[in-house]
DRENFI-990731 format. One record per residue (C-alpha): residue in one letter; residue number from 1; x, y, z. Coordinates in nm, 3 decimals, always signed. Layout:
N
('a' NUM (X Y Z))
...
This chain:
514
('m' 1 (+9.298 +7.518 +9.660))
('l' 2 (+9.365 +7.728 +9.970))
('l' 3 (+9.432 +8.101 +9.945))
('i' 4 (+9.615 +8.271 +10.247))
('h' 5 (+9.654 +8.626 +10.345))
('p' 6 (+9.950 +8.625 +10.592))
('p' 7 (+10.035 +8.875 +10.875))
('v' 8 (+10.082 +9.165 +10.924))
('a' 9 (+9.856 +9.418 +10.752))
('k' 10 (+9.584 +9.642 +10.897))
('p' 11 (+9.303 +9.403 +11.002))
('c' 12 (+9.020 +9.635 +10.897))
('e' 13 (+8.904 +9.488 +10.567))
('p' 14 (+8.924 +9.162 +10.366))
('p' 15 (+9.218 +9.141 +10.125))
('g' 16 (+9.098 +9.266 +9.777))
('g' 17 (+9.358 +9.075 +9.580))
('i' 18 (+9.257 +8.726 +9.730))
('a' 19 (+8.897 +8.813 +9.677))
('k' 20 (+8.960 +8.859 +9.303))
('l' 21 (+9.135 +8.520 +9.295))
('a' 22 (+8.846 +8.361 +9.470))
('g' 23 (+8.614 +8.519 +9.220))
('a' 24 (+8.803 +8.368 +8.939))
('l' 25 (+8.808 +8.025 +9.098))
('k' 26 (+8.443 +8.042 +9.186))
('r' 27 (+8.354 +8.148 +8.827))
('h' 28 (+8.520 +7.831 +8.687))
('g' 29 (+8.383 +7.594 +8.960))
('v' 30 (+8.732 +7.529 +9.131))
('k' 31 (+8.678 +7.422 +9.483))
('h' 32 (+8.871 +7.648 +9.722))
('s' 33 (+8.883 +7.803 +10.061))
('v' 34 (+9.043 +8.116 +10.202))
('l' 35 (+9.229 +8.201 +10.527))
('d' 36 (+9.287 +8.558 +10.649))
('a' 37 (+9.572 +8.447 +10.871))
('n' 38 (+9.650 +8.817 +10.932))
('l' 39 (+9.315 +8.896 +11.098))
('e' 40 (+9.300 +8.559 +11.281))
('g' 41 (+9.661 +8.569 +11.391))
('l' 42 (+9.637 +8.919 +11.538))
('l' 43 (+9.309 +8.840 +11.709))
('n' 44 (+9.474 +8.513 +11.844))
('l' 45 (+9.750 +8.730 +12.000))
('i' 46 (+9.520 +8.989 +12.149))
('l' 47 (+9.275 +8.739 +12.296))
('g' 48 (+9.550 +8.501 +12.416))
('p' 49 (+9.685 +8.489 +12.784))
('s' 50 (+9.890 +8.774 +12.909))
('a' 51 (+10.169 +8.751 +13.164))
('a' 52 (+10.231 +9.123 +13.182))
('s' 53 (+10.199 +9.304 +13.515))
('d' 54 (+10.235 +9.676 +13.432))
('r' 55 (+9.907 +9.881 +13.483))
('w' 56 (+9.863 +9.973 +13.121))
('t' 57 (+9.877 +9.618 +12.984))
('v' 58 (+9.657 +9.477 +13.268))
('r' 59 (+9.397 +9.748 +13.187))
('a' 60 (+9.422 +9.667 +12.827))
('f' 61 (+9.383 +9.297 +12.887))
('r' 62 (+9.071 +9.348 +13.094))
('s' 63 (+8.910 +9.582 +12.821))
('r' 64 (+9.020 +9.388 +12.512))
('r' 65 (+8.684 +9.238 +12.421))
('h' 66 (+8.501 +9.559 +12.483))
('h' 67 (+8.750 +9.747 +12.262))
('l' 68 (+8.712 +9.495 +11.983))
('e' 69 (+8.332 +9.514 +12.003))
('a' 70 (+8.349 +9.902 +12.008))
('l' 71 (+8.578 +9.918 +11.698))
('r' 72 (+8.315 +9.726 +11.515))
('k' 73 (+8.041 +9.980 +11.590))
('p' 74 (+7.992 +10.338 +11.467))
('p' 75 (+7.960 +10.523 +11.804))
('l' 76 (+8.328 +10.483 +11.886))
('y' 77 (+8.424 +10.685 +11.580))
('r' 78 (+8.231 +10.982 +11.701))
('t' 79 (+8.446 +11.000 +12.009))
('p' 80 (+8.812 +11.023 +11.896))
('d' 81 (+8.963 +10.991 +12.251))
('r' 82 (+8.793 +10.662 +12.316))
('y' 83 (+8.891 +10.545 +11.978))
('r' 84 (+9.247 +10.616 +12.037))
('r' 85 (+9.252 +10.437 +12.365))
('a' 86 (+9.082 +10.134 +12.216))
('v' 87 (+9.345 +10.113 +11.937))
('a' 88 (+9.630 +10.183 +12.170))
('d' 89 (+9.524 +9.915 +12.417))
('l' 90 (+9.477 +9.644 +12.144))
('n' 91 (+9.802 +9.737 +11.983))
('r' 92 (+9.968 +9.712 +12.332))
('l' 93 (+9.847 +9.357 +12.370))
('a' 94 (+9.961 +9.251 +12.025))
('e' 95 (+10.303 +9.421 +12.094))
('m' 96 (+10.344 +9.245 +12.434))
('a' 97 (+10.249 +8.901 +12.297))
('a' 98 (+10.529 +8.930 +12.038))
('r' 99 (+10.804 +9.045 +12.277))
('q' 100 (+10.879 +8.696 +12.394))
('k' 101 (+11.002 +8.629 +12.044))
('s' 102 (+11.192 +8.968 +12.030))
('v' 103 (+10.964 +9.092 +11.754))
('h' 104 (+10.838 +9.449 +11.724))
('l' 105 (+10.481 +9.406 +11.633))
('s' 106 (+10.194 +9.641 +11.579))
('l' 107 (+9.848 +9.613 +11.425))
('a' 108 (+9.999 +9.752 +11.113))
('n' 109 (+10.368 +9.649 +11.109))
('y' 110 (+10.621 +9.371 +11.182))
('q' 111 (+10.991 +9.423 +11.241))
('h' 112 (+11.251 +9.177 +11.359))
('p' 113 (+11.565 +9.316 +11.537))
('e' 114 (+11.794 +9.087 +11.336))
('l' 115 (+11.612 +8.957 +11.030))
('s' 116 (+11.528 +9.189 +10.732))
('a' 117 (+11.240 +9.143 +10.486))
('l' 118 (+11.482 +9.274 +10.218))
('r' 119 (+11.743 +8.994 +10.245))
('s' 120 (+11.660 +8.659 +10.088))
('s' 121 (+11.896 +8.491 +10.334))
('d' 122 (+11.691 +8.631 +10.624))
('l' 123 (+11.365 +8.528 +10.460))
('r' 124 (+11.499 +8.170 +10.419))
('r' 125 (+11.610 +8.171 +10.778))
('a' 126 (+11.249 +8.269 +10.883))
('a' 127 (+11.147 +7.968 +10.677))
('r' 128 (+11.397 +7.745 +10.840))
('y' 129 (+11.296 +7.840 +11.194))
('p' 130 (+10.916 +7.900 +11.182))
('e' 131 (+10.898 +7.830 +11.558))
('d' 132 (+11.060 +8.175 +11.618))
('n' 133 (+10.759 +8.355 +11.477))
('p' 134 (+10.511 +8.492 +11.725))
('f' 135 (+10.235 +8.364 +11.517))
('f' 136 (+10.364 +8.006 +11.501))
('v' 137 (+10.142 +7.843 +11.749))
('y' 138 (+9.835 +7.991 +11.591))
('f' 139 (+9.920 +7.893 +11.221))
('k' 140 (+10.058 +7.552 +11.324))
('n' 141 (+9.709 +7.466 +11.487))
('r' 142 (+9.503 +7.643 +11.240))
('l' 143 (+9.676 +7.488 +10.930))
('e' 144 (+9.677 +7.139 +11.077))
('t' 145 (+9.294 +7.159 +11.145))
('l' 146 (+9.218 +7.320 +10.811))
('f' 147 (+9.431 +7.086 +10.609))
('e' 148 (+9.271 +6.784 +10.770))
('k' 149 (+8.938 +6.921 +10.667))
('e' 150 (+9.006 +7.064 +10.327))
('q' 151 (+9.296 +6.854 +10.207))
('p' 152 (+9.405 +7.110 +9.951))
('r' 153 (+9.646 +7.014 +9.677))
('v' 154 (+9.756 +7.369 +9.588))
('l' 155 (+9.829 +7.659 +9.827))
('g' 156 (+9.849 +8.016 +9.723))
('v' 157 (+9.994 +8.296 +9.938))
('s' 158 (+9.949 +8.669 +9.867))
('m' 159 (+10.228 +8.883 +9.995))
('n' 160 (+10.174 +9.255 +9.932))
('y' 161 (+10.376 +9.442 +10.195))
('l' 162 (+10.710 +9.423 +10.356))
('s' 163 (+10.542 +9.383 +10.688))
('q' 164 (+10.409 +9.047 +10.561))
('a' 165 (+10.736 +8.900 +10.424))
('l' 166 (+10.888 +8.745 +10.724))
('c' 167 (+10.555 +8.588 +10.835))
('t' 168 (+10.499 +8.469 +10.491))
('f' 169 (+10.822 +8.275 +10.483))
('a' 170 (+10.773 +8.144 +10.827))
('m' 171 (+10.441 +7.991 +10.715))
('l' 172 (+10.588 +7.859 +10.388))
('g' 173 (+10.870 +7.699 +10.566))
('f' 174 (+10.638 +7.527 +10.810))
('i' 175 (+10.401 +7.420 +10.524))
('r' 176 (+10.690 +7.283 +10.316))
('r' 177 (+10.807 +7.076 +10.616))
('q' 178 (+10.485 +6.939 +10.720))
('w' 179 (+10.325 +6.883 +10.370))
('p' 180 (+10.602 +6.848 +10.123))
('e' 181 (+10.371 +6.709 +9.855))
('l' 182 (+10.179 +7.045 +9.838))
('t' 183 (+10.218 +7.278 +9.546))
('l' 184 (+10.315 +7.621 +9.678))
('v' 185 (+10.237 +7.935 +9.483))
('l' 186 (+10.351 +8.289 +9.587))
('g' 187 (+10.222 +8.608 +9.443))
('g' 188 (+10.110 +8.964 +9.553))
('g' 189 (+10.240 +9.327 +9.509))
('l' 190 (+10.559 +9.286 +9.698))
('l' 191 (+10.674 +8.984 +9.501))
('t' 192 (+10.576 +9.157 +9.180))
('s' 193 (+10.807 +9.450 +9.267))
('w' 194 (+11.098 +9.201 +9.364))
('m' 195 (+11.053 +9.022 +9.021))
('q' 196 (+11.087 +9.362 +8.842))
('r' 197 (+11.435 +9.427 +8.977))
('p' 198 (+11.712 +9.437 +8.717))
('g' 199 (+11.872 +9.094 +8.696))
('w' 200 (+11.635 +8.946 +8.951))
('q' 201 (+11.684 +8.570 +9.006))
('n' 202 (+11.463 +8.350 +9.217))
('p' 203 (+11.630 +8.262 +9.546))
('f' 204 (+11.335 +8.057 +9.669))
('q' 205 (+11.318 +7.769 +9.425))
('d' 206 (+11.325 +7.508 +9.690))
('l' 207 (+11.065 +7.677 +9.907))
('v' 208 (+10.803 +7.778 +9.644))
('d' 209 (+10.699 +7.598 +9.337))
('h' 210 (+10.561 +7.882 +9.138))
('l' 211 (+10.609 +8.262 +9.164))
('v' 212 (+10.339 +8.482 +9.006))
('g' 213 (+10.402 +8.846 +8.927))
('g' 214 (+10.117 +9.086 +8.863))
('p' 215 (+9.750 +8.990 +8.841))
('g' 216 (+9.735 +8.625 +8.926))
('e' 217 (+9.392 +8.504 +8.802))
('a' 218 (+9.505 +8.380 +8.463))
('a' 219 (+9.826 +8.224 +8.599))
('l' 220 (+9.644 +8.041 +8.876))
('l' 221 (+9.373 +7.910 +8.648))
('t' 222 (+9.638 +7.788 +8.400))
('l' 223 (+9.835 +7.620 +8.679))
('l' 224 (+9.524 +7.442 +8.802))
('g' 225 (+9.455 +7.318 +8.451))
('t' 226 (+9.107 +7.466 +8.443))
('p' 227 (+8.945 +7.340 +8.121))
('g' 228 (+8.799 +7.569 +7.864))
('v' 229 (+8.916 +7.896 +8.026))
('r' 230 (+9.049 +8.191 +7.840))
('t' 231 (+9.338 +8.297 +8.055))
('s' 232 (+9.392 +8.638 +7.921))
('p' 233 (+9.570 +8.860 +8.194))
('a' 234 (+9.309 +9.135 +8.110))
('k' 235 (+9.014 +8.913 +8.184))
('h' 236 (+8.806 +9.053 +8.492))
('y' 237 (+8.640 +8.852 +8.739))
('q' 238 (+8.396 +8.987 +9.002))
('p' 239 (+8.563 +8.958 +9.352))
('d' 240 (+8.405 +8.706 +9.586))
('y' 241 (+8.388 +8.776 +9.964))
('d' 242 (+8.157 +8.488 +10.059))
('l' 243 (+8.433 +8.297 +10.251))
('f' 244 (+8.575 +8.585 +10.452))
('p' 245 (+8.470 +8.647 +10.822))
('l' 246 (+8.326 +8.999 +10.734))
('a' 247 (+8.190 +9.057 +11.089))
('d' 248 (+8.535 +9.005 +11.248))
('y' 249 (+8.726 +9.288 +11.084))
('l' 250 (+8.813 +9.592 +11.295))
('a' 251 (+8.573 +9.847 +11.124))
('p' 252 (+8.220 +9.964 +11.197))
('g' 253 (+8.067 +9.738 +10.934))
('t' 254 (+8.216 +9.580 +10.633))
('i' 255 (+8.474 +9.768 +10.419))
('l' 256 (+8.439 +9.646 +10.069))
('p' 257 (+8.770 +9.668 +9.875))
('y' 258 (+8.735 +9.683 +9.501))
('s' 259 (+8.988 +9.747 +9.225))
('a' 260 (+8.857 +9.896 +8.901))
('s' 261 (+9.206 +9.910 +8.740))
('t' 262 (+9.565 +9.814 +8.759))
('g' 263 (+9.852 +10.048 +8.693))
('c' 264 (+9.785 +10.431 +8.668))
('y' 265 (+9.614 +10.621 +8.390))
('w' 266 (+9.845 +10.920 +8.424))
('n' 267 (+10.163 +10.710 +8.425))
('r' 268 (+10.396 +10.998 +8.361))
('c' 269 (+10.535 +11.100 +8.706))
('a' 270 (+10.910 +11.076 +8.725))
('f' 271 (+11.033 +10.802 +8.956))
('c' 272 (+10.690 +10.655 +9.000))
('p' 273 (+10.723 +10.283 +9.093))
('e' 274 (+10.444 +10.187 +8.865))
('k' 275 (+10.613 +10.352 +8.574))
('a' 276 (+10.957 +10.225 +8.674))
('e' 277 (+10.838 +9.862 +8.701))
('g' 278 (+10.664 +9.887 +8.363))
('n' 279 (+10.317 +9.792 +8.502))
('p' 280 (+10.070 +9.884 +8.226))
('y' 281 (+9.734 +10.051 +8.289))
('a' 282 (+9.433 +9.837 +8.255))
('a' 283 (+9.084 +9.935 +8.346))
('v' 284 (+8.764 +9.743 +8.406))
('p' 285 (+8.487 +9.892 +8.175))
('v' 286 (+8.284 +10.135 +8.389))
('d' 287 (+7.965 +9.955 +8.331))
('r' 288 (+8.112 +9.635 +8.461))
('v' 289 (+8.244 +9.815 +8.770))
('i' 290 (+7.898 +9.966 +8.843))
('g' 291 (+7.746 +9.618 +8.792))
('d' 292 (+7.992 +9.460 +9.017))
('l' 293 (+7.950 +9.713 +9.295))
('k' 294 (+7.567 +9.677 +9.275))
('v' 295 (+7.602 +9.301 +9.332))
('l' 296 (+7.867 +9.317 +9.598))
('v' 297 (+7.691 +9.582 +9.799))
('e' 298 (+7.377 +9.367 +9.794))
('q' 299 (+7.576 +9.057 +9.906))
('t' 300 (+7.801 +9.206 +10.164))
('r' 301 (+7.605 +9.511 +10.292))
('p' 302 (+7.901 +9.723 +10.345))
('s' 303 (+7.947 +10.048 +10.544))
('l' 304 (+8.217 +10.165 +10.308))
('i' 305 (+8.353 +10.090 +9.961))
('h' 306 (+8.732 +10.127 +9.927))
('l' 307 (+8.836 +10.177 +9.571))
('l' 308 (+9.191 +10.038 +9.549))
('d' 309 (+9.300 +10.199 +9.228))
('n' 310 (+9.613 +10.417 +9.202))
('a' 311 (+9.379 +10.683 +9.091))
('v' 312 (+9.007 +10.663 +9.030))
('s' 313 (+8.957 +10.761 +8.668))
('p' 314 (+8.743 +11.058 +8.582))
('a' 315 (+8.526 +10.822 +8.372))
('l' 316 (+8.459 +10.606 +8.682))
('m' 317 (+8.383 +10.918 +8.876))
('e' 318 (+8.127 +11.022 +8.617))
('a' 319 (+7.969 +10.673 +8.633))
('l' 320 (+7.951 +10.681 +9.010))
('v' 321 (+7.767 +11.022 +9.002))
('m' 322 (+7.530 +10.878 +8.744))
('q' 323 (+7.474 +10.541 +8.917))
('p' 324 (+7.573 +10.578 +9.282))
('p' 325 (+7.657 +10.248 +9.461))
('g' 326 (+7.416 +10.317 +9.752))
('v' 327 (+7.685 +10.332 +10.026))
('a' 328 (+7.973 +10.569 +10.115))
('w' 329 (+8.308 +10.522 +9.916))
('y' 330 (+8.661 +10.658 +9.902))
('g' 331 (+8.975 +10.624 +9.708))
('f' 332 (+9.275 +10.795 +9.546))
('a' 333 (+9.212 +11.067 +9.301))
('r' 334 (+9.435 +11.296 +9.088))
('i' 335 (+9.384 +11.673 +9.099))
('s' 336 (+9.170 +11.736 +8.792))
('r' 337 (+8.950 +12.001 +8.625))
('r' 338 (+8.655 +11.793 +8.728))
('l' 339 (+8.749 +11.856 +9.098))
('a' 340 (+8.768 +12.218 +9.023))
('d' 341 (+8.394 +12.226 +8.933))
('l' 342 (+8.195 +12.272 +9.253))
('d' 343 (+7.879 +12.125 +9.110))
('f' 344 (+8.069 +11.803 +9.019))
('c' 345 (+8.215 +11.774 +9.368))
('r' 346 (+7.867 +11.819 +9.516))
('a' 347 (+7.749 +11.547 +9.280))
('l' 348 (+8.025 +11.328 +9.401))
('k' 349 (+7.917 +11.376 +9.759))
('r' 350 (+7.566 +11.279 +9.675))
('s' 351 (+7.706 +10.962 +9.510))
('g' 352 (+7.843 +10.861 +9.847))
('c' 353 (+8.201 +10.991 +9.817))
('a' 354 (+8.315 +11.044 +10.189))
('m' 355 (+8.683 +11.101 +10.130))
('l' 356 (+8.941 +11.142 +9.849))
('k' 357 (+9.313 +11.063 +9.895))
('v' 358 (+9.492 +11.335 +9.692))
('g' 359 (+9.855 +11.290 +9.579))
('l' 360 (+9.951 +11.649 +9.585))
('e' 361 (+10.316 +11.570 +9.666))
('s' 362 (+10.445 +11.932 +9.671))
('g' 363 (+10.318 +12.289 +9.722))
('a' 364 (+10.599 +12.418 +9.490))
('q' 365 (+10.503 +12.437 +9.125))
('t' 366 (+10.872 +12.405 +9.007))
('v' 367 (+10.885 +12.072 +9.184))
('l' 368 (+10.557 +11.948 +9.039))
('d' 369 (+10.667 +12.038 +8.694))
('a' 370 (+11.016 +11.885 +8.730))
('e' 371 (+10.858 +11.558 +8.865))
('q' 372 (+10.598 +11.553 +8.581))
('k' 373 (+10.305 +11.535 +8.818))
('g' 374 (+10.075 +11.718 +8.571))
('i' 375 (+9.931 +11.929 +8.849))
('d' 376 (+9.859 +12.298 +8.852))
('l' 377 (+9.869 +12.455 +9.207))
('a' 378 (+9.596 +12.698 +9.127))
('l' 379 (+9.370 +12.409 +9.007))
('a' 380 (+9.464 +12.228 +9.330))
('t' 381 (+9.358 +12.518 +9.545))
('q' 382 (+9.029 +12.528 +9.378))
('a' 383 (+8.983 +12.150 +9.414))
('l' 384 (+9.059 +12.157 +9.777))
('r' 385 (+8.820 +12.433 +9.843))
('n' 386 (+8.553 +12.259 +9.654))
('l' 387 (+8.600 +11.931 +9.825))
('k' 388 (+8.560 +12.119 +10.158))
('k' 389 (+8.251 +12.297 +10.039))
('a' 390 (+8.100 +11.977 +9.917))
('g' 391 (+8.168 +11.788 +10.247))
('i' 392 (+8.428 +11.555 +10.105))
('a' 393 (+8.732 +11.486 +10.329))
('a' 394 (+9.069 +11.555 +10.174))
('y' 395 (+9.353 +11.312 +10.272))
('v' 396 (+9.660 +11.501 +10.119))
('y' 397 (+9.979 +11.318 +10.052))
('l' 398 (+10.303 +11.517 +10.044))
('l' 399 (+10.644 +11.385 +9.931))
('f' 400 (+10.971 +11.541 +10.050))
('g' 401 (+11.331 +11.499 +9.926))
('t' 402 (+11.266 +11.449 +9.549))
('p' 403 (+11.576 +11.538 +9.327))
('s' 404 (+11.420 +11.866 +9.225))
('e' 405 (+11.338 +11.992 +9.580))
('t' 406 (+11.554 +12.196 +9.824))
('l' 407 (+11.474 +12.334 +10.167))
('t' 408 (+11.335 +12.643 +9.983))
('e' 409 (+11.073 +12.437 +9.792))
('a' 410 (+10.996 +12.243 +10.110))
('r' 411 (+10.929 +12.559 +10.293))
('t' 412 (+10.693 +12.663 +9.997))
('t' 413 (+10.510 +12.341 +10.054))
('l' 414 (+10.470 +12.420 +10.418))
('e' 415 (+10.332 +12.768 +10.320))
('f' 416 (+10.081 +12.601 +10.079))
('t' 417 (+9.966 +12.348 +10.337))
('v' 418 (+9.919 +12.633 +10.609))
('r' 419 (+9.734 +12.843 +10.364))
('h' 420 (+9.504 +12.561 +10.276))
('s' 421 (+9.481 +12.403 +10.619))
('d' 422 (+9.111 +12.464 +10.654))
('s' 423 (+9.056 +12.254 +10.343))
('i' 424 (+9.290 +11.961 +10.446))
('d' 425 (+9.147 +11.705 +10.678))
('f' 426 (+9.431 +11.464 +10.704))
('l' 427 (+9.800 +11.463 +10.600))
('n' 428 (+10.049 +11.182 +10.488))
('l' 429 (+10.404 +11.297 +10.493))
('a' 430 (+10.659 +11.066 +10.321))
('i' 431 (+11.022 +11.094 +10.222))
('f' 432 (+11.115 +11.022 +9.868))
('n' 433 (+11.249 +10.680 +9.783))
('l' 434 (+11.412 +10.623 +9.442))
('p' 435 (+11.300 +10.300 +9.271))
('i' 436 (+11.602 +10.079 +9.183))
('c' 437 (+11.463 +10.025 +8.833))
('a' 438 (+11.368 +10.386 +8.746))
('p' 439 (+11.549 +10.486 +8.417))
('q' 440 (+11.604 +10.834 +8.583))
('a' 441 (+11.814 +10.657 +8.849))
('q' 442 (+12.094 +10.631 +8.587))
('q' 443 (+12.120 +11.023 +8.590))
('l' 444 (+12.198 +11.025 +8.966))
('e' 445 (+12.490 +10.908 +9.180))
('t' 446 (+12.336 +10.612 +9.369))
('k' 447 (+12.432 +10.438 +9.685))
('s' 448 (+12.302 +10.167 +9.920))
('l' 449 (+11.991 +10.264 +10.099))
('y' 450 (+11.869 +9.953 +10.247))
('e' 451 (+12.087 +9.647 +10.283))
('g' 452 (+11.948 +9.351 +10.119))
('d' 453 (+11.926 +9.178 +9.773))
('q' 454 (+11.547 +9.233 +9.770))
('s' 455 (+11.533 +9.604 +9.808))
('i' 456 (+11.326 +9.779 +9.549))
('y' 457 (+11.471 +10.118 +9.633))
('t' 458 (+11.827 +10.263 +9.607))
('g' 459 (+11.987 +10.558 +9.780))
('f' 460 (+12.118 +10.852 +9.587))
('r' 461 (+12.336 +11.161 +9.638))
('h' 462 (+12.089 +11.452 +9.611))
('p' 463 (+12.190 +11.675 +9.330))
('k' 464 (+12.109 +11.976 +9.545))
('g' 465 (+12.238 +11.844 +9.872))
('w' 466 (+11.887 +11.795 +10.021))
('d' 467 (+11.972 +11.458 +10.185))
('r' 468 (+11.734 +11.244 +10.387))
('g' 469 (+11.874 +11.352 +10.722))
('s' 470 (+11.809 +11.710 +10.631))
('v' 471 (+11.453 +11.624 +10.510))
('r' 472 (+11.384 +11.441 +10.838))
('q' 473 (+11.516 +11.732 +11.042))
('f' 474 (+11.292 +11.977 +10.851))
('l' 475 (+10.984 +11.769 +10.896))
('a' 476 (+11.041 +11.712 +11.266))
('k' 477 (+11.153 +12.051 +11.377))
('e' 478 (+10.982 +12.275 +11.128))
('f' 479 (+10.696 +12.132 +10.925))
('k' 480 (+10.520 +11.917 +11.195))
('r' 481 (+10.560 +12.185 +11.461))
('h' 482 (+10.364 +12.448 +11.281))
('p' 483 (+10.041 +12.499 +11.474))
('a' 484 (+9.819 +12.460 +11.163))
('v' 485 (+9.996 +12.137 +11.050))
('r' 486 (+9.992 +12.001 +11.403))
('k' 487 (+9.613 +12.046 +11.414))
('i' 488 (+9.577 +11.840 +11.110))
('l' 489 (+9.810 +11.566 +11.211))
('i' 490 (+9.656 +11.497 +11.528))
('q' 491 (+9.324 +11.410 +11.353))
('d' 492 (+9.486 +11.111 +11.177))
('p' 493 (+9.361 +10.779 +11.307))
('p' 494 (+9.651 +10.601 +11.485))
('l' 495 (+9.783 +10.291 +11.301))
('f' 496 (+9.481 +10.249 +11.072))
('t' 497 (+9.521 +10.596 +10.917))
('s' 498 (+9.335 +10.638 +10.587))
('n' 499 (+9.164 +10.308 +10.617))
('h' 500 (+8.956 +10.439 +10.915))
('a' 501 (+8.965 +10.807 +10.832))
('p' 502 (+8.635 +10.817 +10.628))
('f' 503 (+8.444 +10.687 +10.932))
('f' 504 (+8.527 +11.011 +11.126))
('k' 505 (+8.369 +11.210 +10.845))
('l' 506 (+8.044 +11.005 +10.802))
('e' 507 (+7.822 +11.181 +11.068))
('h' 508 (+7.543 +11.227 +10.822))
('v' 509 (+7.579 +10.879 +10.641))
('r' 510 (+7.398 +10.596 +10.790))
('f' 511 (+7.618 +10.287 +10.862))
('q' 512 (+7.503 +9.963 +10.735))
('i' 513 (+7.598 +9.693 +11.004))
('q' 514 (+7.548 +9.334 +10.927))
């Protein structure tokens, strides 16, 4: 069995989903290998030959190995200007390498001027002409060598982001052409969302033998005919990172991804994709999480733990306080009464918490109430202040253009942000997308947002006239231009954003380098 993580995603940590699958296979003695084609493919483009003659690209080409080495060591993250130059230069090289295929490529995204990841016909075209993909030479040579050595019978591809879709199908098309006898399995978060679309029908039957929605451990073990295995979807397996090239990722030491739950324990927010798609909440028992982290920290010696949960539960936070993992960690968290307790925030800091990503969404209480966020702004104020006092970075997420918002509420959010700017370290600003399968969508006048039969969002006529164009104009001309907001936004690590942000707040935490 071969498990593949395709391009393009941020190449700073191993893929947590494939690590869980590898853990399940290892637990049942199934021979397998893994291929992080995203990391290898991007490095292949960066380290390949360059025909560019402009001064910036020539400089980047000459400095590329130095930049790669620097990104893997802590000192660079203490000098933001040098960090930005290293990321910009490496991104430039990847971008230039893909231009000959007319692809807009970055270290975090992949866009084709003609093909859309939201159209099944375009995905099939990517599979039909894999030679047009900028990663083709890499994955052709790599797969031919790997298949000769490993001779897998089953191949699983994990596709989690739109930025991976076209490359995923280019790889699938090449594999199907070269090794038609192989059993191909496709899973991952993006595919799961596609399969949840109302009336969805599989347009890839001739390309892929099996599609797996949701957690894939049980389905994969069943497919492989693993004897004597209880294939309950809720069964938990400790992730396995033994087969990943941990020293090669672009981070100052290993980032250890770990998922302690699926779904969201709140699961009440209006228009939430998790709720709309009917994804149930399932949590790994906290004692098992603590045990897993202890073993994985000992095995991988990480610099940072990345908790992948939609929201780290209060119970898990309590457990981490009582039994710290021994290294820094970060993840998403809901505003809660626990975070309004300064002593608890300080205990979180002592447990290793370097940063919390906080989905505040709005600074207007009327919007929060209408969208069923379950957040009280007075509580949010206290939580942000406490995180600041405790030394935990706050990466605040704001969402504009929800059905209950107008320009007035958007300006209230701006006022809240400015008022709390000394307690906000980083900001993520997003424009609301309406999930196509959200029950509330029936209450709105919908219209096409993205052309394509695989789109998971739909456009809508805003009931208060606060359309996407108006939202964009407000963000560009008013919100982002406020001096207090601009000061926060320039702190965000380019391209790697929240994945690298904790490293800029770890001055007093010792990095553990392999």
